[in-house]
C-alpha positions as a Python dict, from the first residue, in 0.01 Angstrom:
ca = {
    (1, 'M'): (0, 0, 0),
    (2, 'N'): (268, -182, 167),
    (3, 'S'): (278, -96, 526),
    (4, 'E'): (611, -110, 702),
    (5, 'L'): (627, -211, 1062),
    (6, 'I'): (899, -30, 1239),
    (7, 'V'): (993, -171, 1573),
    (8, 'T'): (1183, 64, 1795),
    (9, 'R'): (1392, -94, 2080),
    (10, 'T'): (1437, 130, 2372),
    (11, 'T'): (1723, 52, 2604),
    (12, 'A'): (1657, 147, 2966),
    (13, 'E'): (1927, 161, 3227),
    (14, 'A'): (1854, 8, 3573),
    (15, 'Q'): (1821, 256, 3854),
    (16, 'V'): (1983, 190, 4193),
    (17, 'I'): (1743, 250, 4476),
    (18, 'P'): (1926, 329, 4801),
    (19, 'L'): (1810, 143, 5115),
    (20, 'H'): (1911, 425, 5348),
    (21, 'R'): (1836, 788, 5341),
    (22, 'P'): (2111, 1017, 5230),
    (23, 'G'): (2376, 1065, 5500),
    (24, 'R'): (2301, 736, 5677),
    (25, 'E'): (2485, 497, 5454),
    (26, 'K'): (2689, 223, 5628),
    (27, 'P'): (3061, 255, 5591),
    (28, 'P'): (3215, 11, 5354),
    (29, 'V'): (3341, -307, 5511),
    (30, 'T'): (3710, -359, 5472),
    (31, 'M'): (3850, -711, 5521),
    (32, 'K'): (4169, -724, 5723),
    (33, 'R'): (4410, -1006, 5672),
    (34, 'V'): (4504, -1164, 6003),
    (35, 'E'): (4814, -1375, 6021),
    (36, 'A'): (4740, -1696, 6214),
    (37, 'P'): (5012, -1798, 6461),
    (38, 'V'): (5223, -2094, 6365),
    (39, 'V'): (5189, -2374, 6620),
    (40, 'T'): (5474, -2620, 6641),
    (41, 'L'): (5347, -2964, 6727),
    (42, 'P'): (5568, -3167, 6961),
    (43, 'A'): (5756, -3450, 6810),
    (44, 'P'): (5598, -3787, 6882),
    (45, 'A'): (5749, -3957, 7183),
    (46, 'P'): (5966, -4255, 7100),
    (47, 'P'): (5811, -4588, 7186),
    (48, 'P'): (5913, -4712, 7533),
    (49, 'R'): (6207, -4942, 7536),
    (50, 'P'): (6123, -5289, 7656),
    (51, 'P'): (6285, -5368, 7993),
    (52, 'E'): (6609, -5554, 7966),
    (53, 'P'): (6568, -5913, 8080),
    (54, 'E'): (6742, -5999, 8404),
    (55, 'P'): (7038, -6229, 8357),
    (56, 'D'): (6968, -6590, 8441),
    (57, 'T'): (7147, -6786, 8710),
    (58, 'L'): (7405, -6929, 8471),
    (59, 'T'): (7490, -6584, 8333),
    (60, 'R'): (7530, -6437, 8682),
    (61, 'T'): (7745, -6730, 8789),
    (62, 'L'): (7973, -6700, 8487),
    (63, 'S'): (8002, -6325, 8538),
    (64, 'F'): (8089, -6376, 8905),
    (65, 'L'): (8357, -6633, 8823),
    (66, 'R'): (8504, -6411, 8550),
    (67, 'N'): (8527, -6116, 8789),
    (68, 'R'): (8691, -6337, 9053),
    (69, 'L'): (8952, -6460, 8807),
    (70, 'T'): (9026, -6117, 8663),
    (71, 'G'): (9010, -5930, 8994),
    (72, 'D'): (8738, -5700, 8858),
    (73, 'Y'): (8550, -5649, 9185),
    (74, 'T'): (8555, -5400, 9471),
    (75, 'V'): (8602, -5445, 9845),
    (76, 'D'): (8562, -5155, 10086),
    (77, 'E'): (8788, -5067, 10377),
    (78, 'Y'): (8598, -5301, 10610),
    (79, 'G'): (8632, -5601, 10378),
    (80, 'F'): (8275, -5586, 10244),
    (81, 'D'): (8245, -5754, 9904),
    (82, 'P'): (7892, -5676, 9767),
    (83, 'E'): (7922, -5908, 9466),
    (84, 'L'): (8026, -6204, 9677),
    (85, 'A'): (7755, -6132, 9932),
    (86, 'D'): (7486, -6125, 9662),
    (87, 'A'): (7616, -6433, 9481),
    (88, 'L'): (7715, -6668, 9765),
    (89, 'V'): (7593, -6546, 10105),
    (90, 'L'): (7241, -6421, 10031),
    (91, 'P'): (7099, -6720, 9832),
    (92, 'P'): (7113, -6978, 10118),
    (93, 'L'): (6995, -6717, 10369),
    (94, 'R'): (6712, -6624, 10133),
    (95, 'M'): (6600, -6989, 10131),
    (96, 'L'): (6585, -6989, 10512),
    (97, 'Y'): (6404, -6656, 10505),
    (98, 'E'): (6137, -6758, 10254),
    (99, 'K'): (6095, -7135, 10294),
    (100, 'W'): (6202, -7235, 10644),
    (101, 'F'): (6115, -6941, 10870),
    (102, 'R'): (5857, -6790, 10626),
    (103, 'V'): (5947, -6442, 10744),
    (104, 'T'): (5699, -6158, 10699),
    (105, 'T'): (5791, -5796, 10752),
    (106, 'S'): (5614, -5469, 10826),
    (107, 'G'): (5725, -5108, 10858),
    (108, 'V'): (5978, -5127, 10576),
    (109, 'E'): (5865, -4777, 10475),
    (110, 'Q'): (6027, -4652, 10795),
    (111, 'L'): (6370, -4729, 10652),
    (112, 'P'): (6525, -4434, 10468),
    (113, 'V'): (6545, -4461, 10090),
    (114, 'D'): (6904, -4339, 10114),
    (115, 'G'): (7128, -4201, 10384),
    (116, 'G'): (7232, -4344, 10717),
    (117, 'A'): (7017, -4492, 10993),
    (118, 'L'): (7079, -4709, 11299),
    (119, 'I'): (6852, -5015, 11327),
    (120, 'V'): (6834, -5145, 11686),
    (121, 'C'): (6697, -5500, 11732),
    (122, 'N'): (6623, -5750, 12005),
    (123, 'H'): (6855, -6052, 12014),
    (124, 'S'): (6765, -6417, 12077),
    (125, 'G'): (6779, -6772, 11949),
    (126, 'T'): (7105, -6922, 12090),
    (127, 'L'): (7267, -6876, 11747),
    (128, 'P'): (7251, -6530, 11583),
    (129, 'L'): (7024, -6624, 11295),
    (130, 'D'): (6800, -6329, 11382),
    (131, 'A'): (7074, -6090, 11271),
    (132, 'A'): (7112, -6272, 10939),
    (133, 'M'): (6736, -6273, 10876),
    (134, 'T'): (6716, -5900, 10952),
    (135, 'A'): (6987, -5836, 10693),
    (136, 'V'): (6792, -6041, 10437),
    (137, 'A'): (6471, -5854, 10522),
    (138, 'V'): (6637, -5517, 10462),
    (139, 'H'): (6791, -5629, 10132),
    (140, 'E'): (6486, -5809, 9995),
    (141, 'E'): (6205, -5578, 10111),
    (142, 'H'): (6370, -5237, 10071),
    (143, 'P'): (6289, -5078, 9731),
    (144, 'N'): (6660, -5008, 9672),
    (145, 'H'): (6775, -5348, 9807),
    (146, 'R'): (7015, -5190, 10052),
    (147, 'H'): (7270, -5391, 10247),
    (148, 'L'): (7257, -5389, 10627),
    (149, 'R'): (7600, -5334, 10780),
    (150, 'M'): (7582, -5539, 11098),
    (151, 'L'): (7794, -5478, 11408),
    (152, 'G'): (7920, -5810, 11547),
    (153, 'A'): (8100, -5928, 11860),
    (154, 'D'): (8474, -5990, 11849),
    (155, 'L'): (8406, -6366, 11891),
    (156, 'V'): (8261, -6370, 11538),
    (157, 'F'): (8580, -6230, 11385),
    (158, 'R'): (8809, -6455, 11593),
    (159, 'T'): (8637, -6768, 11461),
    (160, 'P'): (8818, -6918, 11158),
    (161, 'L'): (8627, -6898, 10830),
    (162, 'L'): (8325, -6740, 11000),
    (163, 'G'): (8515, -6415, 11055),
    (164, 'S'): (8617, -6393, 10690),
    (165, 'I'): (8262, -6459, 10568),
    (166, 'A'): (8126, -6203, 10813),
    (167, 'R'): (8366, -5936, 10684),
    (168, 'K'): (8289, -6009, 10320),
    (169, 'S'): (7913, -6002, 10384),
    (170, 'G'): (7928, -5652, 10534),
    (171, 'Q'): (7975, -5706, 10908),
    (172, 'T'): (8226, -5520, 11117),
    (173, 'L'): (8335, -5507, 11479),
    (174, 'A'): (8085, -5354, 11720),
    (175, 'C'): (8281, -5045, 11816),
    (176, 'N'): (8176, -4682, 11818),
    (177, 'S'): (8442, -4566, 11572),
    (178, 'D'): (8347, -4811, 11295),
    (179, 'A'): (7976, -4754, 11354),
    (180, 'E'): (8019, -4378, 11336),
    (181, 'R'): (8217, -4392, 11012),
    (182, 'L'): (7960, -4619, 10849),
    (183, 'L'): (7671, -4394, 10951),
    (184, 'R'): (7848, -4081, 10826),
    (185, 'A'): (7899, -4263, 10495),
    (186, 'G'): (7521, -4305, 10465),
    (187, 'E'): (7499, -4678, 10546),
    (188, 'L'): (7221, -4869, 10722),
    (189, 'V'): (7382, -5008, 11038),
    (190, 'G'): (7232, -5284, 11252),
    (191, 'V'): (7305, -5333, 11621),
    (192, 'W'): (7184, -5589, 11878),
    (193, 'P'): (7265, -5423, 12212),
    (194, 'E'): (7159, -5719, 12430),
    (195, 'G'): (7464, -5907, 12304),
    (196, 'F'): (7529, -6253, 12448),
    (197, 'K'): (7292, -6181, 12737),
    (198, 'G'): (7004, -6174, 12490),
    (199, 'I'): (7103, -6446, 12249),
    (200, 'G'): (7201, -6690, 12526),
    (201, 'K'): (6912, -6636, 12768),
    (202, 'P'): (6711, -6944, 12874),
    (203, 'Y'): (6383, -7037, 12710),
    (204, 'S'): (6195, -6937, 13025),
    (205, 'A'): (6305, -6573, 12970),
    (206, 'R'): (6199, -6558, 12604),
    (207, 'Y'): (6086, -6220, 12470),
    (208, 'K'): (6201, -6042, 12785),
    (209, 'L'): (6460, -5788, 12680),
    (210, 'Q'): (6788, -5786, 12866),
    (211, 'R'): (6988, -5477, 12959),
    (212, 'F'): (7089, -5258, 12663),
    (213, 'G'): (7439, -5181, 12789),
    (214, 'R'): (7550, -4822, 12847),
    (215, 'G'): (7378, -4672, 12543),
    (216, 'G'): (7681, -4650, 12318),
    (217, 'F'): (7459, -4689, 12009),
    (218, 'V'): (7256, -4385, 12114),
    (219, 'S'): (7570, -4175, 12152),
    (220, 'T'): (7681, -4279, 11803),
    (221, 'A'): (7344, -4185, 11654),
    (222, 'L'): (7351, -3848, 11832),
    (223, 'R'): (7698, -3764, 11704),
    (224, 'T'): (7615, -3858, 11346),
    (225, 'G'): (7262, -3713, 11345),
    (226, 'V'): (7093, -4024, 11202),
    (227, 'P'): (6753, -4167, 11304),
    (228, 'I'): (6728, -4466, 11537),
    (229, 'I'): (6482, -4731, 11410),
    (230, 'P'): (6359, -4986, 11669),
    (231, 'C'): (6316, -5335, 11524),
    (232, 'A'): (6122, -5619, 11689),
    (233, 'I'): (6181, -5982, 11584),
    (234, 'V'): (5924, -6247, 11676),
    (235, 'G'): (5993, -6614, 11611),
    (236, 'A'): (6366, -6642, 11677),
    (237, 'E'): (6328, -6726, 12047),
    (238, 'E'): (6193, -7076, 11972),
    (239, 'I'): (6434, -7204, 11706),
    (240, 'Y'): (6672, -7347, 11971),
    (241, 'P'): (6487, -7365, 12307),
    (242, 'K'): (6773, -7335, 12554),
    (243, 'I'): (6702, -7538, 12867),
    (244, 'G'): (7057, -7571, 13003),
    (245, 'D'): (7416, -7454, 12978),
    (246, 'L'): (7731, -7668, 13000),
    (247, 'K'): (7953, -7397, 13150),
    (248, 'P'): (8272, -7606, 13196),
    (249, 'L'): (8261, -7703, 12829),
    (250, 'A'): (8191, -7343, 12733),
    (251, 'R'): (8499, -7222, 12925),
    (252, 'L'): (8709, -7493, 12764),
    (253, 'L'): (8603, -7383, 12416),
    (254, 'G'): (8621, -7012, 12493),
    (255, 'L'): (8247, -6962, 12437),
    (256, 'P'): (8008, -6746, 12639),
    (257, 'Y'): (7784, -7052, 12686),
    (258, 'F'): (7736, -7406, 12553),
    (259, 'P'): (7363, -7453, 12506),
    (260, 'V'): (7157, -7758, 12586),
    (261, 'T'): (6828, -7785, 12397),
    (262, 'P'): (6571, -8068, 12374),
    (263, 'F'): (6756, -8190, 12061),
    (264, 'F'): (7117, -8081, 12111),
    (265, 'P'): (7362, -8233, 12191),
    (266, 'L'): (7143, -8542, 12232),
    (267, 'F'): (7087, -8587, 11856),
    (268, 'G'): (7423, -8449, 11744),
    (269, 'L'): (7426, -8246, 11424),
    (270, 'L'): (7058, -8321, 11363),
    (271, 'G'): (6985, -8140, 11687),
    (272, 'A'): (7154, -7830, 11545),
    (273, 'I'): (6884, -7788, 11279),
    (274, 'P'): (6669, -7488, 11384),
    (275, 'L'): (6299, -7546, 11436),
    (276, 'P'): (6084, -7403, 11151),
    (277, 'T'): (5909, -7134, 11352),
    (278, 'K'): (5710, -6858, 11184),
    (279, 'W'): (5886, -6520, 11203),
    (280, 'H'): (5778, -6160, 11179),
    (281, 'I'): (6015, -5862, 11167),
    (282, 'E'): (5867, -5517, 11234),
    (283, 'F'): (6052, -5189, 11184),
    (284, 'G'): (5914, -4920, 11413),
    (285, 'E'): (5879, -4547, 11386),
    (286, 'P'): (6217, -4371, 11379),
    (287, 'I'): (6343, -4177, 11679),
    (288, 'H'): (6511, -3870, 11532),
    (289, 'A'): (6841, -3790, 11698),
    (290, 'E'): (6925, -3499, 11469),
    (291, 'K'): (6685, -3266, 11651),
    (292, 'Y'): (6914, -3236, 11954),
    (293, 'S'): (7168, -2955, 11978),
    (294, 'A'): (7543, -3002, 12006),
    (295, 'E'): (7534, -2903, 12374),
    (296, 'E'): (7298, -3194, 12452),
    (297, 'L'): (7510, -3465, 12291),
    (298, 'D'): (7724, -3521, 12599),
    (299, 'D'): (7433, -3522, 12842),
    (300, 'P'): (7431, -3869, 13007),
    (301, 'M'): (7065, -3834, 13105),
    (302, 'L'): (6968, -3777, 12742),
    (303, 'V'): (7159, -4091, 12640),
    (304, 'F'): (6995, -4290, 12919),
    (305, 'N'): (6644, -4168, 12834),
    (306, 'L'): (6681, -4238, 12462),
    (307, 'T'): (6823, -4585, 12534),
    (308, 'D'): (6526, -4661, 12754),
    (309, 'Q'): (6286, -4521, 12494),
    (310, 'V'): (6425, -4750, 12224),
    (311, 'R'): (6416, -5052, 12456),
    (312, 'E'): (6055, -4985, 12560),
    (313, 'A'): (5948, -4938, 12197),
    (314, 'I'): (6087, -5281, 12105),
    (315, 'Q'): (5942, -5449, 12416),
    (316, 'H'): (5592, -5310, 12356),
    (317, 'T'): (5605, -5421, 11992),
    (318, 'L'): (5704, -5772, 12100),
    (319, 'Y'): (5414, -5795, 12345),
    (320, 'R'): (5169, -5664, 12085),
    (321, 'R'): (5288, -5913, 11825),
    (322, 'L'): (5282, -6203, 12071),
    (323, 'S'): (4926, -6124, 12179),
    (324, 'G'): (4806, -6165, 11820),
    (325, 'R'): (5012, -6474, 11735),
    (326, 'R'): (4813, -6790, 11669),
    (327, 'G'): (5101, -7030, 11725),
    (328, 'V'): (5478, -7071, 11724),
    (329, 'F'): (5480, -7250, 11388),
    (330, 'S'): (5174, -7092, 11226),
    (331, 'G'): (5247, -6729, 11314),
}
């Protein structure tokens, strides 16, 4: 008997077993699509441009000559020619400043970056080289290389050739009207109120300030509302030690004095070479004139007190500098 094996395949369906009791199922999770913000990245900065090389001496000279020939230069109402001053006047003065007198400065930060100010200095040295060195100090040490507009005596402008050079280098006559117009125009103006009394004093009176006149510079600063900056110059007193004065010769030549020094006129032109003393120029803390009201501007006592304050500030700075000086030629 043939037996027949019948295999029966039973298909069972899988049963889902819930993990939670009925009624406590978790709600289905729905995924929300969130739009991410679009961030615009800044464009890359362009590479820095290399600084343009400064023109060499030959290029500057050729440019200066071309402008002279074509008339492409400016001169202001006082005769100031900035291009000529930078090209012809400043270079020899800069040599004296750096190599001969070895001038150092302090307080340059007291000078305004822009705008007007009145710089008041002591005067000495028989010849007014201290004024020229102060102008170089302002131009070379100031971050904006500003020009100092110096107020000079009428003798300077009456002298042939010297008067023309003085005008072209930025000087003008020491009168209140010109000073006031320059200050209102935002210029740095330099004044030496001792005048010939200071520059021509004997060597025995060195570093002793003479009278500051009637305070005309203070009145100008008050009317224009600019700061007054005291400036003390050490080193100029000894460049031409004045030990005598040939007054008859001075009257004959129309000069305020004719100096006699240990080397002049004994050694002629060689005696006119200034001694290589070590200089220091210090600009002091400004005295602000703009804080006074219009009613106070005509007060003579205010003018007198401010004049005396400026003079005392310069004198004290001179004494302080002299007390720390090692020597006339070493500084």
